[in-house]
N, C-alpha and C positions, 0 to 999 in steps of 0.2 A: 742445153742453158748454159748461157754467159753471166758470169759474175763478176763484179767489181769487188776486187778482196783487200778490204781495209786491213790499215799495217796494223791494227792491234792484234787480228789472225795473225799476221806473218809473224809481228815479234811472238806472239803463245806457239806456235810451231818450230820458232828457234831455240825458246827457252826450254822444252820438254818434249819426249815424243809423245804429242796430245791427241786429243780429236782435229784438231787444226791442222796439225801436221799430215796424219792420216788424209784426211780430205784431200788438201794440197794433192798430195802422192797420189791418188788415186781416183777421185770423182771423175767422171764422165763429165765434164764442164772445158767449155772455155775461163779459163779465168784471168781474170785483167786488171793491173794496178795502176798506178801512177808515179811517174818517178818521183815523188816527193818520199815514198818509204825508203828510197835508200837512204836519203838526208837523215832519215830518221832512228834506221839502223844505226848507221854512223854516230849519230850524235849520242846511242846509248848503248854505244857498242860495251863498253866497259862492265856496264851493269847488268848485260845481257848474258856477256861471257864469264861472269862472276854465277850468276842463276842457272845457267845451262850445263855449267863444268866442261864445257868444251875448252879446247886450246884455240887460240888463232887458226890456224890449219885446218881442225875440223869446223870450225865455225864457218870458216870460209868456204870449205866443201858442201856444208850442209846450205848456206845462204844461196851457191848458186846452184843446187840441185831444188830449189824452191823454184829459183828466178826461171829456172828453164819451166817450168809449167804453168807459166806465167807469160802473159803479156805485157808488157812497160811501155803505157801510151806516153806518146809527145806531147809537153804541154800544148806546144801550138791544138794540138787534136782536141783538147779539150775547152781552149779557148773561146771558141765561139759559143759555147754551152754556160760559161761561166756565168752569166748575165742574169740566165734562166734559173741558174743554179742558186742563185746568189739571191732570191727573191724566196725558193724553196727554203733553204736553209742558216740565211746569215744571222736570223732572229733566236735561231735555236740553238748552233754552233758553229759560228763562222768558219773551223776548221775544218768543219767536216764535207763543204764545199765543194771543194775540186775532187771529193768523192763523187758527189751527186751531179757534180757539170762532166764527171767521167761515164758516170751512167749514160747521161742524158745522150753524148755523145755516142756512146756505144750501143745504145739500144741494151741496156744491160740491165739486171738485179744487181743488188747490192749484198754482200758477205759481211755482217758486223755482229758483235754482241754490245756493240752501242746504243743507249738507248735513245738515245739522240735520234736516230736514224727511225726512230719509231715515229716518232712526232710529225711527223712528213706524212704527205699521203700521195706525195704522186709515184714512187718508185717500191715497187716490194722488195724487201730486206728480209733475207734467210740470218735467222740466228745457227750458229754450228749445231747445236741440237738438230734443227730442223735439216740441217745435210748431213747429220751422220747416216740417214738409211737409205743416199743415193751412193754409198761404197760399199 
């Protein structure tokens, strides 16, 4: 199984010892995300530190452990599918278009609890509760 991991699932794994963290840590699947996730983490880092109760060092260690379980796609790799992804997602939620492009380029499914992904029919979407049975 190959899964594009939505940034919100990574954030959920950082904030608490949740099912998302267990899935990232233990699922027998190829987990993939896009470069953009790191920008989002840094943008919200102060809030994530507050919510998680972790200090900077603990947060950094946990983030590195999560990243070690994932392949982080180069923007150039997904660029070849961005037009097709825009046709699929832009009218639904343009912020999710890069994740669809990553799924198309990687021939992967998507892991997200974001309802926007369910409005498209091209890529299979797994929710966290669906993946819990695989660990």
